C-alpha positions in Angstrom: -7.8 -2.4 -33.9 -10.4 -4.3 -31.8 -11.7 -3.0 -28.5 -13.3 -4.3 -25.3 -15.2 -1.9 -23.0 -15.4 -2.4 -19.3 -17.5 -0.1 -17.1 -17.3 -0.6 -13.3 -20.6 -0.5 -11.3 -21.8 -1.2 -7.8 -19.4 0.6 -5.5 -21.1 2.4 -2.6 -18.1 3.4 -0.4 -17.2 7.0 -1.3 -13.5 6.7 -0.9 -13.2 3.5 -2.9 -15.6 4.9 -5.6 -13.4 7.9 -6.1 -10.5 5.7 -7.2 -12.4 2.8 -8.7 -10.9 3.5 -12.1 -7.3 3.3 -10.9 -8.0 0.1 -8.9 -9.5 -1.6 -12.0 -6.7 -0.5 -14.3 -4.1 -1.8 -11.8 -5.8 -5.2 -11.7 -6.2 -5.5 -15.4 -2.5 -4.7 -16.1 -1.2 -7.0 -13.4 -3.5 -10.0 -13.1 -5.4 -10.6 -16.3 -4.7 -11.8 -19.8 -4.9 -8.2 -21.1 -1.9 -7.5 -18.8 0.1 -10.5 -20.2 3.9 -10.2 -20.4 3.9 -12.1 -23.7 4.9 -9.1 -25.8 8.3 -9.1 -24.0 9.0 -12.4 -25.6 8.1 -11.3 -29.1 4.6 -12.7 -29.2 2.6 -10.2 -31.3 -0.7 -11.8 -32.1 -2.6 -9.6 -29.5 -0.6 -6.4 -29.9 -3.4 -4.8 -32.0 -5.9 -5.3 -29.1 -7.0 -2.4 -26.9 -9.3 -2.0 -24.0 -11.6 1.0 -23.2 -11.9 1.3 -19.4 -14.2 3.5 -17.3 -14.5 3.5 -13.5 -17.2 5.3 -11.5 -15.0 8.4 -11.0 -14.5 8.9 -14.8 -16.6 10.7 -17.3 -15.1 9.0 -20.3 -13.2 5.9 -21.3 -9.4 5.4 -21.0 -7.8 3.4 -23.8 -5.3 0.8 -22.6 -2.9 -0.9 -24.9 -2.4 -4.7 -24.7 0.3 -6.0 -22.4 1.9 -5.4 -19.0 3.6 -2.0 -18.5 7.3 -1.8 -18.2 9.5 1.3 -18.1 12.0 2.2 -20.8 15.6 1.2 -20.0 17.6 4.0 -18.4 21.2 3.0 -17.7 23.2 6.1 -18.6 24.5 7.0 -15.2 26.2 10.3 -16.1 22.9 11.6 -17.6 20.9 10.4 -14.6 23.3 12.2 -12.2 22.7 15.4 -14.1 18.9 15.1 -14.2 18.5 13.7 -10.6 21.6 14.6 -8.6 20.0 13.8 -5.2 18.4 10.4 -6.0 19.6 9.3 -9.5 19.9 5.6 -8.6 16.1 5.6 -8.1 15.5 6.2 -11.8 17.9 3.5 -13.1 16.3 0.8 -15.3 17.9 -2.3 -16.9 16.2 -5.3 -18.4 17.2 -8.9 -19.3 15.1 -11.3 -21.4 15.7 -15.0 -21.8 13.4 -16.9 -24.3 12.7 -20.6 -24.4 15.4 -21.5 -21.9 15.4 -25.3 -21.2 14.7 -26.3 -17.6 17.5 -28.2 -15.9 16.9 -31.9 -15.8 13.8 -31.4 -18.0 15.2 -30.3 -21.4 11.8 -30.7 -23.0 10.3 -28.0 -20.7 11.0 -24.4 -21.6 10.7 -21.2 -19.7 10.5 -17.5 -20.7 12.1 -15.1 -18.3 11.9 -11.3 -18.3 13.7 -9.4 -15.6 13.7 -5.7 -15.0 15.9 -4.0 -12.4 14.1 -0.7 -11.5 14.6 2.1 -9.0 11.5 3.1 -7.0 11.0 6.4 -8.7 11.1 4.7 -12.1 8.3 2.4 -10.8 6.2 5.4 -9.7 6.4 7.0 -13.1 4.3 4.3 -14.7 2.5 2.9 -11.6 0.3 5.5 -9.8 -0.8 2.9 -7.3 2.5 2.9 -5.4 2.4 5.1 -2.3 4.1 8.5 -2.9 7.2 9.3 -1.0 6.7 11.9 1.7 3.0 12.4 0.9 -0.2 11.1 2.3 -1.2 7.8 0.7 -4.7 6.7 -0.4 -6.2 3.6 1.1 -5.9 1.7 -2.1 -2.3 2.4 -2.8 0.4 -0.1 -1.9 4.1 -0.1 -1.0 6.7 -1.3 -3.5 7.4 -4.4 -1.4 3.7 -5.4 -1.4 3.7 -5.8 -5.2 7.1 -6.1 -6.8 9.5 -9.1 -7.1 9.3 -12.1 -9.3 6.1 -13.8 -10.5 5.4 -17.3 -11.8 3.2 -17.2 -14.9 1.2 -19.6 -17.0 0.2 -18.5 -20.5 2.2 -15.3 -19.7 -0.4 -14.4 -17.0 1.0 -13.7 -13.5 -0.2 -16.3 -11.0 1.8 -15.9 -7.8 4.9 -14.2 -6.5 7.9 -16.5 -5.9 10.4 -14.1 -4.4 12.0 -16.9 -2.4 13.4 -18.3 -5.7 16.0 -15.5 -5.9 17.3 -16.4 -2.4 18.1 -12.8 -1.5 18.0 -11.1 1.8 14.7 -9.7 2.9 13.2 -6.9 0.6 16.2 -6.9 -1.8 14.0 -8.6 -4.4 11.6 -5.7 -4.5 14.2 -3.8 -6.7 13.1 -6.3 -9.4 10.1 -6.5 -11.7 10.3 -10.0 -13.1 8.2 -12.8 -14.6 9.0 -16.4 -15.4 6.5 -18.2 -17.6 6.2 -21.9 -17.8 3.1 -23.5 -19.5 3.8 -26.8 -17.7 2.8 -25.2 -14.4 -0.4 -26.8 -13.0 -2.6 -24.4 -11.2 -5.0 -24.8 -8.3 -8.7 -24.6 -8.9 -8.8 -20.8 -8.2 -5.8 -20.2 -10.5 -4.0 -18.5 -7.7 -1.2 -20.9 -7.1 1.2 -23.3 -9.0 1.1 -25.8 -6.2 -0.4 -28.6 -8.3 2.8 -28.8 -10.4 4.8 -32.0 -9.8 7.3 -31.2 -7.0 10.4 -32.3 -9.0 9.5 -30.1 -12.0 8.7 -27.2 -9.7 12.1 -27.5 -8.0 13.9 -27.8 -11.4 12.2 -24.6 -12.6 13.2 -22.8 -9.4 16.8 -24.0 -9.8 16.9 -22.9 -13.4 15.6 -19.5 -12.6 18.2 -19.1 -9.8 21.0 -20.3 -12.1 20.0 -17.8 -14.8 19.6 -15.0 -12.2 23.0 -15.7 -10.6 25.0 -16.5 -13.8 23.4 -14.3 -16.5 22.1 -11.4 -14.4 24.1 -11.0 -11.2 27.1 -12.2 -13.1 26.7 -9.7 -16.0 28.9 -6.7 -16.4 25.8 -4.5 -16.3 24.8 -5.8 -12.9 28.3 -5.5 -11.6 28.4 -1.9 -12.7 25.0 -1.2 -11.1 26.2 -2.6 -7.8 29.3 -0.4 -8.0 27.3 2.7 -8.7 24.9 1.8 -5.9 27.8 1.6 -3.5 29.0 5.0 -4.7 25.6 6.5 -4.3 25.2 5.3 -0.8 28.6 6.7 0.0 27.7 10.2 -1.0 27.3 12.2 2.2 27.1 15.8 3.1 29.9 17.8 4.8 27.9 18.0 8.0 27.5 14.3 8.1 31.2 13.8 7.5 32.0 16.3 10.4 29.8 14.4 12.8 31.3 11.1 11.6 34.8 12.4 12.2 33.9 13.3 15.8 32.3 9.9 16.4 35.1 7.9 14.9 37.8 9.9 16.7 36.1 8.9 20.0 35.9 5.3 19.0 39.5 5.2 17.8 40.7 6.3 21.3 38.8 3.4 22.8 40.3 0.8 20.4 42.6 -1.9 21.7 46.0 -2.3 20.1 48.8 -4.9 20.0 52.5 -4.7 19.1 53.8 -7.3 16.6 57.3 -7.3 15.2 57.7 -3.7 16.3 54.5 -2.4 14.7 51.3 -1.3 16.3 48.2 -3.0 15.0 44.6 -2.2 15.8 41.7 -4.4 16.9 39.0 -4.2 14.2 35.4 -3.3 14.8 34.0 -3.7 11.3 34.5 -6.1 8.3 36.8 -3.6 6.5 39.0 -3.5 9.7 39.3 -7.3 9.5 40.7 -7.1 6.0 43.0 -4.2 7.0 44.3 -6.2 9.9 44.8 -9.2 7.6 46.8 -7.2 5.0 49.0 -5.7 7.8 49.8 -9.1 9.3 50.4 -10.7 5.9 52.8 -8.0 5.0 54.7 -8.3 8.3 54.7 -12.1 8.5 53.8 -13.6 5.1 53.8 -17.2 6.4 51.2 -16.5 9.1 48.4 -17.6 6.8 48.4 -20.6 4.4 47.3 -18.6 1.3 48.1 -15.4 -0.6 45.5 -13.0 -2.1 45.8 -12.6 -5.9 42.6 -10.5 -6.4 40.5 -8.4 -4.1 37.1 -6.8 -4.9 34.4 -6.0 -2.4 31.9 -4.5 -4.9 30.1 -7.7 -5.6 30.4 -11.4 -4.8 33.2 -12.9 -2.7 35.8 -10.5 -1.2 39.0 -12.1 -2.5 40.5 -14.8 -4.8 43.5 -16.6 -3.2 46.2 -19.0 -4.1 47.0 -21.7 -1.5 50.1 -22.9 -3.5 52.9 -20.8 -5.0 51.6 -17.5 -6.5 53.1 -18.5 -9.8 51.0 -21.7 -9.8 47.6 -20.3 -10.8 46.0 -23.5 -12.0 42.3 -24.0 -11.4 43.0 -26.4 -8.5 45.3 -24.0 -6.7 42.9 -21.0 -6.4 39.7 -20.4 -4.4 37.7 -17.7 -2.7 38.1 -16.2 0.8 35.4 -14.1 2.5 36.1 -11.5 5.3 33.6 -11.0 8.0 33.6 -9.2 11.4 31.8 -12.2 13.0 30.7 -15.6 11.9 27.0 -15.9 12.2 24.3 -18.6 11.5 23.2 -16.9 8.2 26.0 -16.6 5.7 25.3 -14.3 2.7 27.3 -16.2 0.1 27.3 -19.7 -1.3 29.7 -22.3 0.2 30.4 -24.0 -3.2 33.6 -22.1 -4.2 34.7 -21.0 -0.7 37.8 -22.4 1.0 38.5 -19.9 3.8 36.6 -17.4 6.0 38.6 -14.8 7.9 36.7 -13.1 10.8 37.5 -11.4 14.1 35.2 -13.3 16.4 32.8 -16.2 16.4 29.7 -16.3 18.7 28.6 -19.8 17.6 29.2 -23.0 19.6 30.7 -26.2 18.5 28.1 -28.2 16.5 25.9 -25.3 15.5 24.8 -25.0 11.9 25.6 -22.2 9.4 23.4 -21.8 6.3 24.4 -20.1 3.1 22.2 -18.1 0.6 21.4 -21.3 -1.4 20.0 -23.0 1.7 22.9 -25.3 2.1 24.0 -26.0 5.7 27.3 -26.9 7.3 28.2 -27.8 10.8 30.8 -25.8 12.8 33.4 -28.0 14.4 35.8 -26.4 16.9 38.9 -28.1 18.2 41.1 -26.6 20.9 44.8 -25.9 20.8 46.8 -29.0 21.8 50.3 -30.5 21.5 49.5 -31.6 18.0 47.4 -28.6 17.0 49.2 -25.2 17.1 46.0 -23.1 17.3 42.3 -23.4 18.1 40.7 -24.6 14.8 37.3 -23.7 13.4 35.9 -25.8 10.4 32.6 -25.7 8.5 32.1 -29.3 7.6 29.8 -31.1 5.3 28.9 -34.8 4.8 28.1 -34.3 1.1 30.6 -31.8 -0.2 34.2 -32.7 -1.1 35.9 -29.9 0.9 35.6 -28.3 4.3 35.9 -24.5 4.9 38.4 -23.3 7.5 37.4 -20.3 9.5 40.3 -18.2 10.9 38.9 -16.5 14.0 41.6 -13.9 14.4 40.9 -13.2 18.1 41.9 -16.8 18.8 44.2 -17.5 15.9 46.6 -14.6 16.5 46.8 -15.4 20.2 47.6 -19.1 19.7 49.7 -18.8 16.5 51.7 -15.6 17.1 51.1 -14.7 20.8 49.4 -11.4 19.7 47.3 -10.0 22.5 45.2 -6.8 22.1 45.0 -4.4 25.1 43.6 -1.0 25.8 46.0 1.9 24.9 46.5 2.8 28.6 47.8 -0.7 29.2 50.3 -0.8 26.3 
């Protein structure tokens, strides 16, 4: 085995000098050739290399093995719950690797993509530079969101973070420890950016990464299971919290408005789950009230429901689509518009002509038309000049009033 020795000199600041070794190790393993991610893709020609490292606060050398450090996979949830009953989800680790994937529209260009889903405590086990939870942090330590996400690489060396490529809500990407390598990237003079890459190729790489992420990772059974377990974990509460929640919700329930429809009392919703509950009740009482029927419902990941807008027996591809339930329609929509036909919400705070943007950055314009002699209810549509279909938004506060004369009132007034 061949070695390289690095000894760090020249630090005068006492606090920095005390941790010079950790700072140097962190830099080597994240931003140099020695911390390359190439071993994840089966490249072994440097695997026999080692580095002997010594900072000013060390008496001897530390031997580092070649390659970026990743944790071992840890996906056995039952075992994790036994070991870490209070915070087991923070130790979960799952990896995906895609080698020599062709870039969309550039089949001659290939990318290698390694993607780890890691809980924060799993990260802390191999990365001492992450700030500890509940303890005083050193000046040199960083937060998870300051370092993690997805990096663009050339020659398997990380160049810059490109978290925006995953198109997730803020800070969700820090669950991930991912690298995409493309040797066609063209770097700036300081090798700190991929901005010299031709714009069409850079966009194509981004689209390819996003497609792999959504189809192969988020669309995988393993990710689906992780999302389900995460929801279960977040739902685990103490008896004291449940008692307080009972008192709070009892008070809110007494303030709720109700309406009577076909002899049945129905409640005004205050959350997204309440919107779905109201929809199910109305669909049961009056099946013809909505122009579609739910054939599958699952809120654990992705769209809320799959619906048929023809006969339930006619489940051809052209007769089914997705519907999403929201409490309120807002400017930012957390799903893609591409396969969506309907949105059901309780209220809409947007004005006619305002734009709504989906997670892929696609925009649609809200068009509102009032009830008239030819239109039985106030209609909300998300329209597009480039897509082949519009999305109808059923704003229940208006739709139920216009279509079925359902008015919600306080309990004292009913």
